[in-house]
Each structure stands twice: as structure tokens, then as C-alpha cells.
C-alpha positions, 0 to 999 in steps of 0.5 A: 574772611571774605569782604562782600558787598554786605560786609565781611563773612567768615569763610571757615567754621573754625574761625567762628566756633568755640572750642577747647584750646587743644583744638587749635594745637591739633597736629602741631608738634610736641614742642608747640604743645609744651610751649603753649602749656608753659605760657598758659601756666605762667599766665594762670590759665589751665594747662592742656588736657592730655585726653582732649589733646590725644583726641584732637590730634587723632582727628587732625591726623585723620584729616591729614591722611585724608588729604592724600586722596587729593594727591592726583589733583594736587601732587604738591600735597604729598610733600606737604603732608609727608612730615605729618604722615611720618609722625602719624606712623610712629603714633599709637593706634587711634592716637592712643585713645584706647580703641581697638581696630574695630573702634571699641574701647579697651584696645591697646594704646 
């Protein structure tokens, strides 16, 4: 949030958008997903939707990989995203969404 002469303004669209809880967990490790899922169920809330989670994780990983384009200007990013890049390399193609290399449905996951 930015404090301005006309009041506080949100500086990030994600702070004011509504969406599935899976989006808030994008890019976090499976342990975090399991902890959220367990707590949600204890409180009578819905558990995580695996398909939505695969999608938001694929989007999150795409953003992480895209950060590497900034490495020449911000070399510190390379080390910061390294654990996520290593994790991404172990994931199924397209985050397991069932897409082939051309983006068509029906690929192997």
C-alpha cells in the first residue's frame, strides 16, 4: 500500500483481486499446501482443488523462469530463484496440466 495525499492506494493488483485460495499458495512448497489443506479442513473450509493448484503453480513457475530475463540487471535474482528453478525442472511438462509441447490438451503429464 502506498500512502498518498488522497489516501492509501493499493500498489499490487493481487492485493485487491478476489480469486481462489490456490492462487495465494502458488509457488509454495508441498509442505505449505498440506499445512493449509489440513487447517482448512479442521475449520470446515474446503480443501485445495488439485487442478486449480496445478494451474496456479504452472503460472507461478512461468513467472519465476521469466525473472531470469532480469538477471543481467539484477544478478541477485539468480540465487533467489535457484531453488524454484530446480523444483521446476523436476515437475511434469506444463505443471502436469495435460498439455503437449504445442499447448494442446492430451499431452502426457
